[in-house]
N, C-alpha and C positions, 0 to 999 in steps of 0.2 A: 502493499501499500503506499502511496506517494505520502511526503510529508505536507499539506496542504491545511492553511491556515483558513475555514471556511469562512471564518470572518472577514478576514481580508479580501478572498475574493469574490463575494457579495460585496463587499464597499469599490472593489474594482471594476464589479460590473456596472454598479450603480454611475461612477464616475465614466465610464465609459459611454454609456445612452446617455449622459450628460454634456457630454464633448460633443458629440453624436446631433444629439438634438438642436445645441446650437452652432454648427458647422465647424468646430474645432478640429483642424486633419494634423495641427502641430504642435507637439507640448514637450518644455525641455526646461529639467530644473538643474543647476550648476557653475559650472563657472562659464563664464564670458570672457570671449580671447576672438583675434583675426581668423584662426582654423575655423569656431565656428559661428562666426558670419558669412566666413565665404561657403558651409556647408548648406547654412538657413536660405543664403541669397541662392545657390544653387538649385536646390529644390521648391524651394519658389519659383522660380524660373522656369521651370521644367513643369512646373502644374500651372500658372500662366499660359505657356503656349500652351498644352492639352485646352485649357478652356477659352483659346483661341481670344486672350483679352487684346485689348488693342495695345497701341506702343503707348499711348499716353498713362494708361494704366501699369503697364509693366512698369513706366522708369518711374512712374510715383509711389508703385509698391515697393520697387526696389529702394529708392532715394532715402526712404521712409522708415526700410525696417535696418537699413546703414545705420542711419542716423542714430535709430531709438537703442540697436545692440552697441555700438560704441561708444551709447551714453552707459549703455549698462556694465561695458566694461571697465568706464571712466568710473563711474560712481556709485553703482551698488555699493553697498555694505555687506556683511556676513549676515544672510539668513540665518545660517545654522552656525552654532558657538565650536565648532572642533573644525570648521573652514574656514581659508585666509579669506578675504577682500574678494570682490570680482563677482558675489554669486547671487544666483536671483533664479525669476521663473520667466520663461518666456512661449505666449503660445499665439498660433496665427490663425484663423480659420479666415469661411466664406458663407457667409449665408444672406440670403436675399440680392442684395445690389450693390451689396459689399465685401471688404475685406475689414477683418477687424485682427488687432496689431493687440495683444496685453500682456501688461511684462509688470511684475513685481517683484519690488526688494527691500528691505530695510534701510532707513534713513537715522540715521539722527534726529531728535527730538528740536534740538538749534534748526537745525535746515526746515523742516516745515513750514513754517509760515514764509519766509524767503519762498520757498516751492510754490507754493500755493498760491501767492500773490504774483507771483512769476507765470502763472498757469491761468488766473484770473485775466490778470492784466491782455493776455494775446490770446483767450477768449471774447474779450470785449473789443479788440481789436478787429476797425477793418479790413482788406487785402490791402489797400496801399498804405494805411497804419503799418501791417507787420513789413510791408516792404521797405520804409520807411527801416524802422527799428534794427530791421537785418543789416541794410547801410550804414547806419549809427555805429552799429556793434563791430562792423566789419571794419569801420572806422577807429573808432574808440576803443573796442573790448578789452579787455586785459585778460590774457592765460590767468585761468586759473592753477593753484599746485596741483590737479589731476588731469593740467595739459587740456581745458576745454575754453572755448574761449565767449560761450555762453550764446552759441547761433543755434545749438540744435532744436531745440524746442520751439524757438522762433520759423524757423528751417520747415519743421516739420508741420507745424500751424501754414504755411504758407503754400507749402507744396499740397496739401490734402484738400486744404479750403475747408478743412471742419474744425470744430471743436478739440478741444482734448478731453476727453472725460476723464477725471481721478478720485481717489477715494483714499485716505489716510483713518486706517483705526493699527491700537496699540499694540505690540510687540512687547514689549516688554518696559519698565519702568524710564527708561532711556533712549528706546528706538521706537519708532510707527515704522508699518510695512507702509509703501505705495506703490500702489495699485495706477498702475496709467494705461487707457484703454484712446487707440485710436485706429479712426475709421478711412479706407480708403476707396472713397465709391468705385466704379464698375461704370458707372455711368459717368460721362460728362458735359 
């Protein structure tokens, strides 16, 4: 007899059904690096070819995934207490008329207000305002200690032309889980 945990398997089947119901086709939990980015973009490129997506959709999805995965590589704090920096969750799916990219990672409580305020400003901005912010950040942006210039989220909002959906919820007394959902429309 095999050593199966029936409770775990039941949970796994429920999770699988939920992923399928929400159109989630790719789920990854672990370390984010350049290799992971290349693998995910290659898988997505194959899928968008099969789906016969337009060039604009392919380009927007590819660009958005790279920005998000670079952000995960640079900025995600440890989701698991026994591993190093740069860990998180990445999901990709397609439902109805859009691809959805969902990420989750831990951020320090001190980062929450700044991150929330930044996303709220982006979500309240017009495409013209986003373009101006992007240009200003290119000219005046300072490189952070983690190597970013603050362009990623601005560029994602600009390219997708959609609001960035997010939520924070407690991880422990010093950290919050930051969940970000980005929509890439298949109809332009």
